[in-house]
N, C-alpha and C positions, 0 to 999 in steps of 0.2 A: 651521596648520589641523589639527585632530584627524583621525586616520585612522579609517575605519569598521572595525569588527571583521571578520575574515575570515568568509566564509560556508561555507567548507569545514571540517568537523569537525576538531578537534585530532588525533584518532586517525583519520587519513585512510586508513589501510590496513585498511579493513573495508568490508563491503558495506552500502550504504544503500538502503532501500526506500521508495518514494514512491507515493502513490495518486492517480490522476486520478478525481475525483468529479464526478458529474453532478447539478447542482442544478435541473435542469428548464429549461423554455423561458425563463423570466424571467431566470435567473441563469447558465445555461449550465455549461460544464465548467471545472473549476479543479483545479490541482495543490494538494493540501491542505498547508497549513503544519503542521509537526510538530516537537515537541520532539525533540532529538537521540536521546534514549533510545527514543522511539516509532518510530524508523526502522530498528530491528533487526527481523529477520524474525519472531521469536517474539512480540514485543510488537505488531507490526503485525497478525498473525493474531488475537491476542487482541482487539485493538481492532476489527477487522472483525467478529468474532463477537459483540462487545458492541454492535454497531450504531452505532459512532461515525462511520460514513461514511454519507451519504445514499443514494448509488447508485454504488458503485465500478464503474468501467468498465475500468481498466487499472492494472497495477502494474509499475513499472520498478525495476530494481536497478542500482547503479553502484558502482564502486570507483575513486576518483580516483588513488590510489597506483599501481594496476595499469593505469589508463587504459582501462577498459571500461565499457560500459553495455549492458543488454538488457531486453527485455520479458519479464517473468516471470509474466504474468497466468495462463497455463495452469498453471504449477507451483503457484502460490498457490491457484488455484481447486481443483486436485486435493486439496491439503492441507485446504482449507476443507470440501470435500465429505466427506472422511473424518471430520473432526471433527464435522461436523453429523450424520453418520450415527451416531456414537458418542453424541451428545447426544439424538438422536431429534427434532431440529427444525432448520429452516433459518430464520435471521432474515430478515424481509421485505426488509431492505436488501441482502441477498446473492442474492436470487432471480434477478435479471437477470444478474449476473456468472456464477453457476453454470449458468444456461441457455446462456450463450454460450461458456464456456471450461471447460477441464480435463476433458474427457471422454476 
């Protein structure tokens, strides 16, 4: 029987970032599926700024090689707030996240 491919990235000694997205009453909350390249912090922030998430409510980071995970929502929200100030706009999809986190 063929084995399923591993779900842990080949380069497991790095931080991986995932977003919990709120799709509303009908669909609820879901951890978004992401291409491996989109789980790096800089790309995640760019995707958030581009409105690629409906209503992000939490961001977690983990490193399987080091054996840790943590909620980084406040840190990511602070970075997003700074970048939004530089751009002079806050995407509608980030309003709720920035109101709740990173002050």
